[in-house]
C-alpha positions, 0 to 999 in steps of 0.5 A: 780391948777390941776384938777383930771380929764378933767372936774372939775365937775361931777355929780354922777349918784345916788347923789343927787336927788334921792327920800328921801326914796331911801336908800343909800349904806352901809357906813359911811358918814362924812357929813359937816354941817354949822358953823353959816349960815344955807344956807351953807349947800350943796345940797349933804349934805342935800340929805345924811342926808335925806336918811341916816339910822342913823345920828350920832351927837354930840348933838341930839338938835342941829342936830334936829334944823338943820333938821328942817331948812333943811325941813326934818320933825323932826319925821322922823329924830328924830328916826334916831339921835343917840348921839355920843360924847366924853363920850359915844364914846366907847360904841357907836362905836361898835353899829354904826359899826354893823349897817354898817356891816348889810347894813345900812348907817350912817351919822356923823356930828359934832354940826357945820363944818366938822366932825373930826375936834376937835371931837371923830370922827376920832376913829370911822373913824379909827375902820371902816377902820381897819375893812374894812368898806366903809367910805366917805365924804361929804365936806363942811364948816370949821372954821379953813380953813375959818378963814385961807383964810380970815387972808391974811396970807400964806395958802400954808403951814399951821398946825392946833393945835385946843385948846391950854392948859388952863393954862399958862405954859402948853400953853407956852410949847405947843406953843414952840413945834410948834413955828418952824413949817414952816407954818401958824398956826391955833388955836381954842380959847374961848373968856375968854381965848383970851387975855391971849392966844394971850399974850402968843403966842407973847411971845413965837412966837414973833410979828408975823402977825396975825388974830383973826376970830369970828362968821364966816359966821354969822351976826357979823362976824368979822376978826381983823388983826395985830401982835400978841402983838397988838392983845393981847393988844387990847383984853386985853383992850376990854375984851373978845369977844363973839362967836366962835373964830379961831386965825391964826398966821403967819409962823416964819421969814426965817431970818439969825440966830442971833448973840451972842449978839442978842441971849444974848439980847433976853435971858436977856429979856426973863429971866426978865419975866420968869424962865431960862427953860421958857426963853430958850424955847421961845427964841428957838422958836423965833430964831429957834436955837436948845433948848438945845443950847439956854438953855445952853447959858441961864444957862451961863448967869444966873451964870454970 
């Protein structure tokens, strides 16, 4: 791995270590917060949260609790917390940007992990960039990246999907659209939907190696590894697990394209379980063949 400078570590003169009452430069600060273990907060992240003029957060109760854990007095932090979430983002964005324009520093945090991953923060960043306002980040914990590194699957190329649609048909369509991505896939999922999502992944993506990571950095952290169909069978029997969940699925096999006989066998199996359209999408995803070609062959087999 190469470093951008001769010394991979650099301490910026005014960060951290400045008094908590010393003002930060006017900017939007994207601050990563712990995903479970409060000890994962960085020294710089605590420094920025202590000194920022305003802290924009998903839930003021969650961030308020973090401030207490960090030793930032609730009274001091409470007056600086501003709720910023999907339901009020359009209304709050101009207020936050005006604060920065007037010389204020704003820290943006999510309830856990890195801002902008599955939250509305990217719209605020885009608006600040378009308006020429300074934006910087304080890197730190991220559940998808931690799940990727613990999965034992290739990490040189990966695609973060986030949450899949809740309904099966839409979920399988979304999976088919990314099945050919030549990298490891990362998903977020809820406990009640996990078994069904894994079953759909197995149907569309095939028996790829995968891992289910949950409760990361917490007391009951667990990473279960196996093929997608094995994991689907396990959670169908064991029931919904508790906690925050990431699913990591390996990249598609770089094998030779299937023969016509192989393609027909795959289509026959898939059509026995679903429609011609769904079967074609599933087989196209598994083989890497063009969907139109597979669909045309599926219609021929259907007509007999």
